[in-house]
N, CA, C and O of each residue as an XYZ file, in Angstrom:
812
protein
N      27.064     -6.551      2.341
C      26.909     -5.170      2.760
C      26.105     -4.397      1.692
O      26.515     -4.351      0.533
N      24.987     -3.804      2.067
C      24.142     -3.107      1.092
C      24.776     -1.812      0.623
O      25.555     -1.201      1.355
N      24.455     -1.393     -0.576
C      24.958     -0.152     -1.117
C      23.981      0.999     -0.894
O      22.765      0.804     -0.903
N      24.510      2.164     -0.699
C      23.698      3.347     -0.527
C      24.062      4.343     -1.614
O      25.242      4.614     -1.837
N      23.067      4.890     -2.292
C      23.284      5.875     -3.339
C      22.612      7.163     -2.925
O      21.466      7.127     -2.477
N      23.259      8.282     -3.053
C      22.660      9.570     -2.775
C      22.469     10.293     -4.082
O      23.429     10.570     -4.801
N      21.185     10.607     -4.395
C      20.831     11.261     -5.660
C      21.477     10.485     -6.816
O      21.292      9.272     -6.919
N      22.241     11.180     -7.696
C      22.859     10.511     -8.834
C      24.381     10.497     -8.716
O      25.082     10.385     -9.722
N      24.885     10.608     -7.515
C      26.336     10.581     -7.312
C      26.842      9.147     -7.399
O      26.061      8.206     -7.540
N      28.169      8.996     -7.314
C      28.742      7.661     -7.354
C      28.388      6.913     -6.085
O      28.284      7.531     -5.025
N      28.198      5.591     -6.155
C      27.785      4.827     -4.991
C      28.885      4.809     -3.912
O      30.076      4.709     -4.206
N      28.439      4.908     -2.674
C      29.313      4.784     -1.533
C      28.786      3.652     -0.686
O      27.579      3.553     -0.463
N      29.666      2.800     -0.210
C      29.245      1.609      0.522
C      29.271      1.887      2.009
O      30.290      2.324      2.543
N      28.148      1.636      2.690
C      28.045      1.767      4.120
C      27.480      0.493      4.712
O      26.699     -0.201      4.062
N      27.862      0.180      5.929
C      27.244     -0.944      6.638
C      25.999     -0.424      7.333
O      26.079      0.170      8.409
N      24.857     -0.648      6.719
C      23.600     -0.146      7.263
C      22.898     -1.182      8.118
O      21.840     -0.902      8.681
N      23.470     -2.380      8.227
C      22.871     -3.468      9.014
C      21.370     -3.636      8.681
O      20.532     -3.795      9.569
N      21.072     -3.596      7.394
C      19.727     -3.771      6.878
C      18.764     -2.692      7.364
O      17.549     -2.885      7.377
N      19.326     -1.557      7.761
C      18.503     -0.468      8.273
C      18.070      0.429      7.099
O      18.919      0.898      6.341
N      16.780      0.666      6.949
C      16.293      1.501      5.877
C      16.368      2.979      6.281
O      16.308      3.323      7.461
N      16.500      3.829      5.276
C      16.652      5.275      5.468
C      15.387      5.961      4.991
O      14.868      5.647      3.920
N      14.894      6.897      5.783
C      13.838      7.805      5.352
C      14.476      9.172      5.218
O      14.978      9.734      6.191
N      14.454      9.703      4.004
C      15.093     10.992      3.737
C      14.071     12.116      3.810
O      12.946     11.985      3.328
N      14.481     13.226      4.423
C      13.674     14.423      4.437
C      14.011     15.353      3.286
O      13.420     16.423      3.141
N      14.971     14.932      2.466
C      15.406     15.743      1.334
C      15.461     14.889      0.057
O      14.482     14.249     -0.326
N      16.649     14.902     -0.595
C      16.835     14.103     -1.792
C      16.711     12.615     -1.437
O      17.157     12.199     -0.368
N      16.113     11.816     -2.317
C      15.993     10.373     -2.041
C      17.378      9.731     -1.875
O      18.310      9.998     -2.632
N      17.466      8.888     -0.864
C      18.648      8.045     -0.664
C      18.309      6.663     -1.189
O      17.510      5.944     -0.589
N      18.903      6.299     -2.285
C      18.535      5.067     -2.993
C      19.369      3.894     -2.439
O      20.600      3.919     -2.445
N      18.656      2.884     -1.968
C      19.285      1.657     -1.492
C      18.941      0.511     -2.436
O      18.169      0.689     -3.378
N      19.505     -0.652     -2.185
C      19.302     -1.770     -3.085
C      18.938     -3.054     -2.337
O      19.450     -3.327     -1.251
N      18.047     -3.829     -2.942
C      17.826     -5.209     -2.577
C      18.588     -6.042     -3.586
O      18.286     -6.006     -4.779
N      19.574     -6.793     -3.118
C      20.471     -7.507     -4.035
C      20.403     -9.028     -3.935
O      20.906     -9.735     -4.809
N      19.768     -9.541     -2.848
C      19.718    -10.990     -2.623
C      18.275    -11.398     -2.262
O      17.514    -10.619     -1.687
N      17.934    -12.631     -2.617
C      16.640    -13.141     -2.234
C      16.746    -13.810     -0.872
O      17.822    -13.881     -0.278
N      15.589    -14.309     -0.383
C      15.443    -14.777      0.999
C      16.541    -15.748      1.405
O      17.030    -15.686      2.534
N      16.939    -16.647      0.505
C      17.876    -17.712      0.876
C      19.333    -17.312      0.622
O      20.225    -18.158      0.684
N      19.575    -16.052      0.344
C      20.934    -15.550      0.245
C      21.535    -15.534     -1.141
O      22.699    -15.169     -1.303
N      20.765    -15.924     -2.151
C      21.270    -15.947     -3.522
C      21.144    -14.575     -4.170
O      20.113    -13.915     -4.039
N      22.189    -14.146     -4.868
C      22.166    -12.846     -5.524
C      21.167    -12.889     -6.688
O      21.052    -13.896     -7.386
N      20.450    -11.781     -6.881
C      19.536    -11.696     -8.011
C      20.258    -11.024     -9.193
O      21.224    -10.290     -8.987
N      19.808    -11.263    -10.389
C      20.515    -10.782    -11.589
C      20.581     -9.278    -11.662
O      21.617     -8.724    -12.029
N      19.484     -8.590    -11.315
C      19.441     -7.143    -11.361
C      18.899     -6.626    -10.027
O      17.795     -7.008     -9.639
N      19.622     -5.786     -9.327
C      19.139     -5.311     -8.019
C      17.877     -4.484     -8.157
O      17.630     -3.861     -9.190
N      17.095     -4.487     -7.115
C      15.936     -3.611     -7.005
C      16.398     -2.366     -6.231
O      16.900     -2.469     -5.112
N      16.221     -1.203     -6.841
C      16.562      0.033     -6.159
C      15.291      0.622     -5.532
O      14.219      0.589     -6.136
N      15.425      1.158     -4.318
C      14.255      1.693     -3.641
C      14.658      2.852     -2.755
O      15.828      3.010     -2.407
N      13.676      3.660     -2.395
C      13.940      4.763     -1.480
C      12.649      5.130     -0.744
O      11.539      4.847     -1.194
N      12.849      5.772      0.403
C      11.737      6.322      1.198
C      12.035      7.789      1.457
O      13.139      8.127      1.885
N      11.081      8.656      1.208
C      11.238     10.073      1.523
C       9.971     10.608      2.181
O       8.887     10.052      2.009
N      10.118     11.675      2.923
C       8.957     12.433      3.389
C       8.913     13.692      2.543
O       9.839     14.502      2.539
N       7.806     13.829      1.826
C       7.621     15.008      0.945
C       6.280     15.641      1.314
O       5.219     15.099      1.007
N       6.346     16.791      1.976
C       5.149     17.423      2.447
C       4.444     16.533      3.453
O       5.040     16.140      4.455
N       3.187     16.210      3.201
C       2.400     15.371      4.109
C       2.295     13.937      3.620
O       1.294     13.265      3.870
N       3.345     13.456      2.908
C       3.313     12.086      2.382
C       4.622     11.352      2.715
O       5.703     11.941      2.727
N       4.489     10.085      2.978
C       5.616      9.159      2.921
C       5.656      8.617      1.501
O       4.668      8.059      1.023
N       6.794      8.775      0.816
C       6.887      8.388     -0.581
C       7.845      7.215     -0.700
O       8.984      7.265     -0.237
N       7.345      6.144     -1.341
C       8.117      4.939     -1.599
C       8.326      4.832     -3.100
O       7.375      4.936     -3.874
N       9.572      4.623     -3.510
C       9.908      4.439     -4.923
C      10.693      3.143     -5.089
O      11.503      2.784     -4.235
N      10.448      2.451     -6.183
C      11.194      1.215     -6.470
C      11.348      1.059     -7.979
O      10.507      1.515     -8.754
N      12.438      0.404     -8.380
C      12.699      0.175     -9.805
C      13.660     -0.971     -9.967
O      14.382     -1.343     -9.042
N      13.657     -1.536    -11.189
C      14.570     -2.619    -11.521
C      14.745     -2.676    -13.008
O      13.777     -2.513    -13.750
N      15.966     -2.905    -13.470
C      16.243     -3.050    -14.886
C      16.100     -4.504    -15.284
O      17.083     -5.183    -15.583
N      14.845     -4.978    -15.282
C      14.553     -6.376    -15.598
C      13.080     -6.487    -15.948
O      12.267     -5.689    -15.482
N      12.729     -7.479    -16.774
C      11.299     -7.689    -17.071
C      10.520     -8.035    -15.818
O      11.094     -8.483    -14.826
N       9.211     -7.827    -15.861
C       8.393     -8.065    -14.681
C       7.064     -8.674    -15.118
O       6.593     -8.431    -16.229
N       6.466     -9.466    -14.234
C       5.180    -10.082    -14.494
C       4.157     -9.475    -13.531
O       4.293     -9.606    -12.315
N       3.132     -8.812    -14.078
C       2.163     -8.139    -13.210
C       0.791     -8.806    -13.265
O       0.447     -9.494    -14.227
N       0.037     -8.584    -12.223
C      -1.305     -9.162    -12.112
C      -2.132     -8.727    -13.326
O      -2.182     -7.537    -13.637
N      -2.785     -9.678    -14.020
C      -3.552     -9.309    -15.235
C      -4.726     -8.414    -14.954
O      -5.238     -7.794    -15.887
N      -5.190     -8.306    -13.715
C      -6.297     -7.423    -13.382
C      -5.867     -6.147    -12.671
O      -6.696     -5.409    -12.139
N      -4.556     -5.896    -12.668
C      -4.038     -4.696    -12.020
C      -4.240     -3.476    -12.908
O      -3.731     -3.424    -14.027
N      -4.985     -2.498    -12.406
C      -5.279     -1.272    -13.131
C      -4.453     -0.143    -12.514
O      -4.548      0.074    -11.307
N      -3.657      0.573    -13.281
C      -2.828      1.646    -12.733
C      -3.633      2.581    -11.826
O      -4.698      3.070    -12.202
N      -3.105      2.814    -10.642
C      -3.706      3.753     -9.717
C      -4.855      3.219     -8.909
O      -5.365      3.930     -8.043
N      -5.295      1.979     -9.152
C      -6.472      1.449     -8.459
C      -6.093      0.385     -7.426
O      -5.072     -0.293     -7.549
N      -6.939      0.260     -6.413
C      -6.777     -0.697     -5.336
C      -7.100     -2.104     -5.846
O      -8.126     -2.314     -6.492
N      -6.229     -3.055     -5.555
C      -6.436     -4.441     -6.043
C      -5.816     -5.418     -5.060
O      -4.624     -5.339     -4.764
N      -6.623     -6.338     -4.558
C      -6.087     -7.378     -3.660
C      -5.292     -8.415     -4.436
O      -5.426     -8.557     -5.651
N      -4.460     -9.134     -3.692
C      -3.683    -10.261     -4.194
C      -2.694     -9.881     -5.288
O      -2.370    -10.708     -6.140
N      -2.214     -8.647     -5.277
C      -1.173     -8.271     -6.213
C       0.079     -9.137     -6.012
O       0.835     -9.373     -6.955
N       0.292     -9.608     -4.768
C       1.491    -10.380     -4.453
C       1.539    -11.723     -5.189
O       2.577    -12.385     -5.189
N       0.437    -12.130     -5.811
C       0.483    -13.370     -6.578
C       1.339    -13.226     -7.845
O       1.708    -14.218     -8.474
N       1.642    -11.996     -8.199
C       2.557    -11.702     -9.308
C       3.676    -10.835     -8.721
O       3.810    -10.745     -7.500
N       4.466    -10.208     -9.567
C       5.604     -9.432     -9.072
C       5.125     -8.108     -8.465
O       4.311     -7.392     -9.046
N       5.653     -7.814     -7.292
C       5.291     -6.555     -6.609
C       6.500     -5.994     -5.868
O       7.384     -6.730     -5.432
N       6.511     -4.682     -5.739
C       7.374     -3.993     -4.789
C       6.520     -3.739     -3.549
O       5.345     -3.391     -3.660
N       7.103     -3.911     -2.390
C       6.313     -3.804     -1.159
C       7.116     -3.115     -0.074
O       8.341     -3.031     -0.150
N       6.412     -2.620      0.941
C       7.093     -2.212      2.163
C       6.173     -2.406      3.347
O       4.952     -2.473      3.205
N       6.786     -2.496      4.529
C       6.082     -2.613      5.797
C       6.610     -1.533      6.723
O       7.822     -1.364      6.859
N       5.712     -0.806      7.355
C       6.112      0.218      8.300
C       5.329      0.002      9.606
O       4.113     -0.189      9.588
N       6.051      0.035     10.740
C       5.443     -0.241     12.031
C       5.761      0.865     13.017
O       6.676      1.661     12.805
N       4.993      0.905     14.102
C       5.342      1.806     15.178
C       6.643      1.293     15.827
O       7.063      0.168     15.559
N       7.265      2.096     16.658
C       8.558      1.758     17.220
C       8.551      0.461     18.028
O       9.560     -0.239     18.106
N       7.400      0.152     18.629
C       7.277     -1.064     19.439
C       6.862     -2.288     18.652
O       6.722     -3.373     19.216
N       6.660     -2.120     17.322
C       6.278     -3.227     16.434
C       4.940     -3.831     16.791
O       4.722     -5.025     16.586
N       4.028     -3.012     17.328
C       2.716     -3.517     17.674
C       1.669     -3.272     16.588
O       0.730     -4.053     16.434
N       1.833     -2.214     15.858
C       0.897     -1.821     14.797
C       1.709     -1.622     13.531
O       2.767     -0.995     13.570
N       1.230     -2.148     12.403
C       2.002     -1.929     11.165
C       1.088     -1.915      9.934
O      -0.044     -2.400      9.940
N       1.654     -1.332      8.892
C       0.981     -1.254      7.590
C       1.762     -2.059      6.574
O       2.980     -1.914      6.477
N       1.092     -2.896      5.821
C       1.659     -3.553      4.645
C       1.176     -2.825      3.411
O      -0.017     -2.561      3.266
N       2.099     -2.498      2.517
C       1.721     -1.800      1.287
C       2.324     -2.543      0.113
O       3.541     -2.708      0.035
N       1.461     -2.999     -0.819
C       1.886     -3.681     -2.042
C       1.728     -2.747     -3.224
O       0.671     -2.142     -3.403
N       2.760     -2.627     -4.023
C       2.726     -1.717     -5.171
C       3.084     -2.488     -6.434
O       4.205     -2.975     -6.583
N       2.125     -2.592     -7.331
C       2.375     -3.231     -8.646
C       3.251     -2.302     -9.460
O       3.098     -1.084     -9.363
N       4.165     -2.831    -10.259
C       5.003     -1.964    -11.091
C       4.234     -1.024    -12.017
O       4.788     -0.022    -12.470
N       2.965     -1.328    -12.307
C       2.184     -0.405    -13.161
C       1.418      0.649    -12.358
O       0.723      1.490    -12.927
N       1.553      0.592    -11.022
C       0.907      1.609    -10.189
C      -0.352      1.136     -9.483
O      -0.877      1.894     -8.667
N      -0.868     -0.034     -9.727
C      -1.950     -0.572     -8.909
C      -1.417     -0.824     -7.504
O      -0.215     -1.026     -7.325
N      -2.296     -0.815     -6.508
C      -1.809     -0.942     -5.131
C      -2.804     -1.637     -4.227
O      -3.983     -1.770     -4.557
N      -2.314     -2.077     -3.083
C      -3.129     -2.663     -2.029
C      -2.429     -2.339     -0.709
O      -1.201     -2.282     -0.642
N      -3.229     -2.128      0.336
C      -2.645     -1.837      1.652
C      -3.556     -2.378      2.726
O      -4.768     -2.473      2.533
N      -2.976     -2.735      3.865
C      -3.759     -3.246      5.005
C      -2.979     -2.981      6.302
O      -1.766     -3.179      6.367
N      -3.701     -2.534      7.317
C      -3.105     -2.319      8.624
C      -3.312     -3.569      9.482
O      -4.328     -4.255      9.370
N      -2.336     -3.847     10.332
C      -2.356     -5.008     11.207
C      -2.036     -4.553     12.639
O      -1.258     -3.618     12.831
N      -2.628     -5.204     13.634
C      -2.275     -4.882     15.020
C      -1.589     -6.047     15.735
O      -1.412     -6.018     16.953
N      -1.211     -7.054     14.982
C      -0.372     -8.163     15.407
C       0.001     -8.897     14.112
O      -0.676     -8.722     13.098
N       1.058     -9.709     14.125
C       1.450    -10.385     12.894
C       0.304    -11.129     12.225
O      -0.242    -12.077     12.789
N      -0.063    -10.691     11.007
C      -1.125    -11.259     10.174
C      -2.531    -11.108     10.764
O      -3.467    -11.758     10.300
N      -2.684    -10.258     11.780
C      -4.003     -9.995     12.367
C      -4.442     -8.614     11.896
O      -3.903     -7.601     12.341
N      -5.428     -8.576     10.987
C      -5.851     -7.310     10.405
C      -6.515     -6.407     11.447
O      -7.235     -6.854     12.340
N      -6.236     -5.125     11.283
C      -6.887     -4.109     12.111
C      -8.118     -3.644     11.343
O      -8.025     -2.771     10.481
N      -9.275     -4.233     11.660
C     -10.481     -3.953     10.898
C     -10.922     -2.489     11.039
O     -11.590     -1.953     10.155
N     -10.554     -1.858     12.133
C     -10.987     -0.486     12.379
C     -10.192      0.518     11.543
O     -10.634      1.653     11.364
N      -9.049      0.126     11.040
C      -8.182      1.073     10.342
C      -8.712      1.469      8.981
O      -8.565      2.619      8.567
N      -9.327      0.531      8.282
C      -9.837      0.827      6.950
C      -8.734      0.983      5.902
O      -7.546      0.924      6.219
N      -9.145      1.182      4.660
C      -8.211      1.348      3.545
C      -7.727      2.792      3.533
O      -8.534      3.708      3.690
N      -6.416      3.017      3.349
C      -5.923      4.396      3.309
C      -6.613      5.210      2.226
O      -6.822      4.727      1.113
N      -6.959      6.431      2.551
C      -7.569      7.360      1.597
C      -6.523      8.393      1.195
O      -5.739      8.847      2.028
N      -6.514      8.761     -0.081
C      -5.588      9.780     -0.543
C      -4.256      9.249     -1.036
O      -3.320     10.017     -1.255
N      -4.167      7.937     -1.210
C      -2.921      7.348     -1.755
C      -2.800      7.729     -3.227
O      -3.773      7.680     -3.979
N      -1.580      8.112     -3.624
C      -1.298      8.462     -5.013
C      -0.179      7.554     -5.522
O       0.885      7.490     -4.907
N      -0.397      6.866     -6.614
C       0.609      5.949     -7.152
C       0.874      6.209     -8.638
O       0.081      6.839     -9.337
N       2.016      5.699     -9.083
C       2.341      5.758    -10.500
C       3.206      4.550    -10.833
O       3.804      3.943     -9.945
N       3.269      4.207    -12.100
C       4.103      3.092    -12.513
C       4.439      3.151    -13.988
O       3.719      3.758    -14.781
N       5.527      2.522    -14.340
C       5.944      2.465    -15.730
C       6.614      1.118    -15.964
O       7.551      0.754    -15.255
N       6.135      0.383    -16.954
C       6.634     -0.969    -17.246
C       7.026     -1.051    -18.702
O       6.276     -0.627    -19.582
N       8.215     -1.603    -18.961
C       8.653     -1.840    -20.333
C       9.233     -3.265    -20.392
O       9.259     -3.984    -19.393
N       9.684     -3.640    -21.566
C      10.256     -4.981    -21.753
C      11.564     -5.149    -21.022
O      11.997     -6.275    -20.779
N      12.203     -4.049    -20.666
C      13.545     -4.128    -20.065
C      13.592     -3.663    -18.612
O      14.642     -3.758    -17.976
N      12.475     -3.160    -18.070
C      12.520     -2.688    -16.691
C      11.237     -2.058    -16.245
O      10.275     -1.970    -17.008
N      11.220     -1.615    -14.998
C      10.032     -1.009    -14.418
C      10.428     -0.024    -13.330
O      11.522     -0.093    -12.770
N       9.521      0.884    -13.048
C       9.679      1.812    -11.924
C       8.297      2.192    -11.448
O       7.371      2.293    -12.254
N       8.139      2.407    -10.152
C       6.850      2.777     -9.572
C       7.049      3.578     -8.323
O       8.125      3.563     -7.725
N       6.004      4.288     -7.921
C       6.084      5.074     -6.694
C       4.702      5.140     -6.052
O       3.678      4.965     -6.712
N       4.704      5.397     -4.753
C       3.454      5.536     -3.988
C       3.624      6.618     -2.950
O       4.667      6.726     -2.305
N       2.576      7.425     -2.796
C       2.522      8.456     -1.767
C       1.419      8.093     -0.788
O       0.252      7.980     -1.162
N       1.805      7.910      0.476
C       0.849      7.522      1.523
C       0.717      8.688      2.481
O       1.720      9.160      3.017
N      -0.509      9.168      2.709
C      -0.659     10.312      3.623
C      -0.119     10.031      5.028
O      -0.408      8.986      5.611
N       0.667     10.966      5.566
C       1.152     10.815      6.912
C       0.003     10.807      7.912
O       0.100     10.191      8.974
N      -1.099     11.501      7.566
C      -2.258     11.549      8.447
C      -2.829     10.148      8.653
O      -3.274      9.821      9.753
N      -2.822      9.316      7.606
C      -3.303      7.940      7.770
C      -2.368      7.156      8.687
O      -2.820      6.432      9.574
N      -1.068      7.304      8.468
C      -0.131      6.570      9.341
C      -0.298      7.015     10.792
O      -0.282      6.190     11.705
N      -0.457      8.311     10.998
C      -0.669      8.762     12.394
C      -1.962      8.199     12.976
O      -2.049      7.956     14.180
N      -2.965      7.992     12.123
C      -4.260      7.451     12.633
C      -4.110      6.030     13.117
O      -4.940      5.566     13.899
N      -3.079      5.316     12.682
C      -2.826      3.950     13.167
C      -1.563      3.925     14.036
O      -0.897      2.899     14.177
N      -1.258      5.109     14.620
C      -0.199      5.234     15.633
C       1.206      4.967     15.088
O       2.060      4.438     15.799
N       1.440      5.331     13.839
C       2.785      5.208     13.259
C       3.320      6.601     12.974
O       2.717      7.381     12.236
N       4.480      6.897     13.582
C       5.178      8.149     13.379
C       6.438      7.837     12.558
O       7.311      7.124     13.051
N       6.560      8.334     11.351
C       7.665      7.963     10.488
C       9.020      8.432     11.016
O      10.058      7.933     10.582
N       9.022      9.392     11.954
C      10.304      9.835     12.514
C      10.800      8.857     13.578
O      11.927      8.984     14.055
N       9.977      7.892     13.950
C      10.349      6.862     14.933
C       9.576      5.611     14.627
O       8.592      5.298     15.298
N      10.018      4.887     13.606
C       9.262      3.727     13.134
C      10.205      2.599     12.750
O      11.410      2.806     12.599
N       9.655      1.424     12.596
C      10.371      0.281     12.043
C       9.977      0.147     10.568
O       8.842      0.439     10.192
N      10.918     -0.294      9.747
C      10.668     -0.266      8.319
C      11.322     -1.449      7.642
O      12.440     -1.828      7.991
N      10.630     -2.041      6.666
C      11.184     -3.125      5.845
C      10.776     -2.913      4.407
O       9.593     -2.753      4.106
N      11.748     -2.913      3.522
C      11.477     -2.913      2.077
C      11.477     -4.388      1.628
O      12.344     -5.165      2.028
N      10.515     -4.751      0.811
C      10.395     -6.132      0.351
C       9.995     -6.163     -1.112
O       9.518     -5.162     -1.647
N      10.184     -7.293     -1.758
C       9.744     -7.510     -3.124
C       9.402     -8.981     -3.336
O       9.970     -9.868     -2.700
N       8.476     -9.212     -4.229
C       8.222    -10.559     -4.735
C       8.447    -10.485     -6.237
O       7.806     -9.695     -6.931
N       9.365    -11.316     -6.738
C       9.754    -11.259     -8.135
C       9.697    -12.663     -8.750
O       9.556    -13.666     -8.049
N       9.810    -12.699    -10.070
C       9.972    -13.936    -10.815
C       8.818    -14.893    -10.711
O       9.012    -16.104    -10.819
N       7.592    -14.373    -10.500
C       6.439    -15.270    -10.406
C       6.244    -16.011    -11.753
O       6.460    -15.431    -12.817
N       5.837    -17.285    -11.695
C       5.368    -18.046    -10.526
C       6.455    -18.756     -9.741
O       6.169    -19.400     -8.732
N       7.718    -18.647    -10.195
C       8.840    -19.241     -9.444
C       9.387    -18.167     -8.506
O      10.450    -17.596     -8.751
N       8.658    -17.904     -7.445
C       8.848    -16.702     -6.644
C      10.243    -16.567     -6.036
O      10.859    -17.529     -5.577
N      10.706    -15.310     -6.061
C      11.859    -14.901     -5.286
C      11.380    -13.861     -4.292
O      10.718    -12.892     -4.664
N      11.713    -14.064     -3.034
C      11.291    -13.168     -1.956
C      12.486    -12.351     -1.480
O      13.510    -12.922     -1.105
N      12.375    -11.048     -1.488
C      13.460    -10.166     -1.091
C      12.997     -9.294      0.084
O      11.859     -8.824      0.098
N      13.863     -9.083      1.050
C      13.485     -8.262      2.179
C      14.717     -7.701      2.868
O      15.805     -8.268      2.774
N      14.540     -6.593      3.555
C      15.577     -6.012      4.391
C      15.454     -6.474      5.842
O      16.229     -6.038      6.693
N      14.512     -7.333      6.129
C      14.315     -7.823      7.501
C      15.596     -8.453      8.028
O      16.350     -9.073      7.278
N      15.834     -8.288      9.321
C      17.022     -8.900      9.948
C      16.860    -10.410     10.085
O      17.855    -11.125     10.192
N      15.628    -10.905     10.085
C      15.351    -12.328     10.284
C      14.868    -12.919      8.970
O      13.734    -12.688      8.549
N      15.746    -13.688      8.326
C      15.395    -14.396      7.090
C      15.591    -15.881      7.283
O      16.086    -16.577      6.397
N      15.199    -16.355      8.441
C      15.286    -17.767      8.768
C      14.029    -18.484      8.322
O      12.976    -17.867      8.158
N      14.140    -19.781      8.126
C      12.978    -20.602      7.778
C      12.382    -20.233      6.429
O      13.075    -19.730      5.545
N      11.091    -20.490      6.285
C      10.404    -20.175      5.020
C      10.126    -18.683      4.947
O       9.999    -18.022      5.977
N      10.031    -18.141      3.711
C       9.776    -16.709      3.559
C       8.529    -16.257      4.323
O       7.451    -16.836      4.188
N       8.707    -15.212      5.125
C       7.634    -14.639      5.922
C       7.975    -13.173      6.165
O       8.882    -12.864      6.938
N       7.259    -12.284      5.517
C       7.511    -10.871      5.647
C       6.922    -10.291      6.955
O       7.318     -9.206      7.381
N       5.986    -11.007      7.582
C       5.275    -10.479      8.730
C       5.993    -10.755     10.062
O       5.482    -11.464     10.929
N       7.183    -10.177     10.192
C       7.972    -10.323     11.414
C       8.397     -8.907     11.867
O       9.570     -8.553     11.753
N       7.468     -8.116     12.367
C       7.770     -6.701     12.646
C       8.914     -6.471     13.601
O       9.621     -5.470     13.476
N       9.121     -7.358     14.546
C      10.253     -7.162     15.488
C      11.603     -7.293     14.804
O      12.620     -6.887     15.366
N      11.631     -7.853     13.598
C      12.893     -7.999     12.882
C      13.183     -6.816     11.937
O      14.222     -6.777     11.278
N      12.248     -5.860     11.885
C      12.464     -4.689     11.033
C      13.248     -3.643     11.842
O      12.844     -3.282     12.947
N      14.340     -3.173     11.303
C      15.161     -2.204     12.010
C      14.436     -0.865     12.120
O      13.619     -0.511     11.271
N      14.755     -0.128     13.189
C      14.231      1.226     13.317
C      14.801      2.064     12.186
O      16.012      2.065     11.967
N      13.950      2.772     11.468
C      14.390      3.530     10.323
C      15.346      4.654     10.736
O      15.201      5.256     11.800
N      16.295      4.913      9.891
C      17.232      6.024     10.102
C      16.698      7.220      9.307
O      16.544      7.139      8.088
N      16.419      8.322      9.997
C      15.858      9.518      9.359
C      17.021     10.509      9.109
O      17.758     10.872     10.025
N      17.153     10.930      7.833
C      18.253     11.835      7.503
C      17.721     13.062      6.770
O      18.494     13.948      6.406
């Protein structure tokens, strides 16, 4: 059963059935505590989604060392960040036909791509413009955030008030651990299963 934290209050445990929360106010911090095959990880990854003005804001952090792409430049677009440790999320329209994958390096480098079927890129969507990221990495932990314009999401037919959502992470590279809130964690790790992402709960 995942834990839910509201602001800095004491944790309260709810059965969210792997459903992610998008907050319209204070961030509601949830945790990724297990990797794909059900094994607990040493330090949970905390994450949240909020709507702040005209942005969907994703935040993630972990009290553990991290390995980042050697060519990752804070704030800049970089492909293949997933080859090292990344915090990620996937957001889809309610019917799971169109979705965005967003990779966020702990130092604030990022990559994003729209898809109109599992692993089929939407070439017409282009790279999101106006993304704002930040990151902080130390020997004992990391934290990062990304702001994605709602206008871009609307341009690919995604309404955050009625969407499917999955928080994911790739950790411990090169001995990868795959973490996800997807309802389907069968077989080999595969984050591109939009029908298995729960409809986000907006609070």
